[in-house]
VMD Tcl script that draws the C-alpha trace (Angstrom):
set ca {
  {14.49 1.44 9.55}
  {15.84 -2.05 9.42}
  {14.18 -3.57 6.50}
  {11.61 -5.28 6.83}
  {10.52 -3.83 9.83}
  {9.42 -0.39 10.82}
  {11.23 1.26 13.64}
  {9.54 5.59 12.70}
  {6.34 6.64 13.99}
  {6.33 10.22 11.47}
  {4.59 9.56 8.49}
  {7.19 11.65 5.67}
  {8.47 10.95 2.42}
  {7.51 8.11 -0.58}
  {5.38 5.30 -0.07}
  {4.33 2.73 -2.23}
  {0.97 1.92 -1.19}
  {-0.65 -1.86 -0.94}
  {-4.46 -2.07 -1.36}
  {-4.85 -1.37 2.66}
  {-4.38 1.51 3.91}
  {-6.41 3.28 0.46}
  {-8.77 1.39 1.93}
  {-8.18 3.08 5.73}
  {-8.43 6.56 4.04}
  {-12.12 5.88 2.25}
  {-13.47 4.74 5.46}
  {-11.54 7.23 7.32}
  {-9.77 5.16 10.03}
  {-7.57 6.74 12.21}
  {-4.50 4.95 10.47}
  {-6.36 6.86 7.13}
  {-7.02 10.27 8.48}
  {-2.84 9.81 9.45}
  {-1.86 9.56 5.22}
  {-5.03 11.55 5.30}
  {-3.57 14.89 7.13}
  {0.40 13.68 5.89}
  {-1.13 13.52 2.15}
  {-2.68 17.33 2.68}
  {0.04 18.59 4.31}
  {2.24 17.07 1.67}
  {5.52 15.27 3.85}
  {3.65 11.93 2.12}
  {3.72 10.84 -1.93}
  {1.52 7.53 -2.04}
  {2.30 5.66 -4.79}
  {-0.04 2.30 -6.09}
  {-0.07 0.02 -8.44}
  {-3.20 -0.34 -10.35}
  {-4.29 -4.12 -9.58}
  {-3.98 -1.87 -5.42}
  {-7.03 0.12 -7.03}
  {-8.40 -3.01 -7.87}
  {-8.86 -3.86 -4.53}
  {-10.04 -1.00 -3.25}
  {-12.74 -1.81 -5.75}
  {-14.06 -4.96 -4.44}
  {-13.61 -3.99 -1.08}
  {-15.68 -1.03 -1.22}
  {-17.79 -2.19 -2.89}
  {-18.86 -5.56 -1.13}
  {-19.32 -2.52 2.06}
  {-20.67 0.41 0.63}
  {-22.14 -0.95 -2.70}
  {-20.97 -0.92 -6.22}
  {-22.49 2.76 -7.17}
  {-20.62 4.70 -3.62}
  {-17.12 2.73 -3.68}
  {-16.89 3.99 -7.82}
  {-17.19 7.38 -6.76}
  {-14.97 7.26 -3.42}
  {-12.17 6.28 -6.26}
  {-13.31 8.26 -8.56}
  {-12.72 10.86 -6.62}
  {-10.06 9.74 -4.55}
  {-8.15 9.02 -8.42}
  {-9.10 12.55 -8.87}
  {-7.94 14.05 -5.67}
  {-4.03 14.00 -7.51}
  {-2.49 12.52 -4.43}
  {-1.65 9.38 -5.30}
  {0.28 8.11 -8.20}
  {-0.75 4.49 -10.26}
  {1.65 2.61 -11.94}
  {0.49 0.59 -14.45}
  {1.13 -3.22 -13.49}
  {2.88 -4.62 -16.37}
  {6.78 -3.16 -15.67}
  {5.96 -5.12 -12.18}
  {5.51 -8.30 -13.79}
  {8.13 -10.13 -13.85}
  {9.63 -8.82 -10.79}
  {6.10 -9.66 -8.77}
  {5.82 -12.56 -10.44}
  {9.62 -13.30 -9.21}
  {8.04 -12.47 -5.20}
  {5.53 -14.84 -5.57}
  {7.83 -17.42 -7.06}
  {9.59 -16.66 -4.10}
  {7.54 -15.26 -1.16}
  {3.72 -17.05 0.33}
  {2.77 -14.32 -0.14}
  {-0.44 -12.77 -2.06}
  {-0.49 -11.61 -5.21}
  {-1.14 -8.02 -4.25}
  {1.32 -7.63 -2.05}
  {4.47 -9.14 -4.12}
  {2.71 -6.29 -6.79}
  {3.74 -3.71 -3.42}
  {6.51 -5.05 -2.74}
  {7.69 -4.57 -6.78}
  {6.80 -1.15 -7.22}
  {9.06 -0.48 -4.15}
  {12.01 -2.14 -5.17}
  {11.51 -0.42 -8.76}
  {11.17 3.15 -6.20}
  {13.19 1.88 -4.28}
  {11.02 3.33 -1.68}
  {9.32 1.78 1.62}
  {6.57 0.02 1.36}
  {3.12 1.50 3.35}
  {0.87 -1.70 4.69}
  {-2.01 -0.99 6.67}
  {-1.31 -3.75 9.48}
  {1.14 -6.52 10.12}
  {-0.33 -9.55 8.04}
  {0.48 -12.60 9.42}
  {1.75 -13.76 5.79}
  {4.69 -10.82 5.20}
  {5.39 -11.64 9.36}
  {6.42 -15.07 8.21}
  {8.19 -13.84 5.72}
  {10.13 -11.78 6.97}
  {10.88 -14.09 10.06}
  {12.12 -16.52 7.30}
  {14.51 -13.55 5.48}
  {14.54 -10.01 5.00}
  {12.18 -8.75 2.41}
  {15.01 -6.15 -0.26}
  {12.92 -2.79 0.82}
  {11.88 -0.86 3.95}
  {7.36 -1.81 5.43}
  {5.83 0.57 7.01}
  {3.15 0.09 8.71}
  {0.04 2.29 8.34}
  {-1.48 0.94 12.10}
  {1.96 3.37 13.07}
  {0.98 5.87 12.91}
  {-2.76 5.82 14.77}
}
mol new
graphics top color blue
foreach p $ca { graphics top sphere $p radius 0.5 }
foreach p [lrange $ca 0 end-1] q [lrange $ca 1 end] { graphics top cylinder $p $q radius 0.2 }
display resetview
């Protein structure tokens, strides 16, 4: 796998997971089902950060209502298939990435987490801003896209 691009088709290993794949997982999309299956057969270990969980909560809340969103997020967290890292250890690195790159703050935290753990990032799809930044300058972590495994 090249830095900043995914060439693998097998979802395997440890990933720093952005909110997008978590949303797909909870909604049960095709990509979400691929992630679910990989988590269940333990071919994937998922690590995310508190900001991604915050994003997951508010996006589900908008689509499903507060009570259902809370129930689904709590079920996901209780499953034990997702490790959630405290953002405090990522703040300086995420701020540095945000300073240098035209990316959303949550994406910067996901990239920071991947860098800290020396693992690839997993995003749901090829976001315009992410692609533009990759074209401008490669990232120092590998990037994978859930849509490639769907």
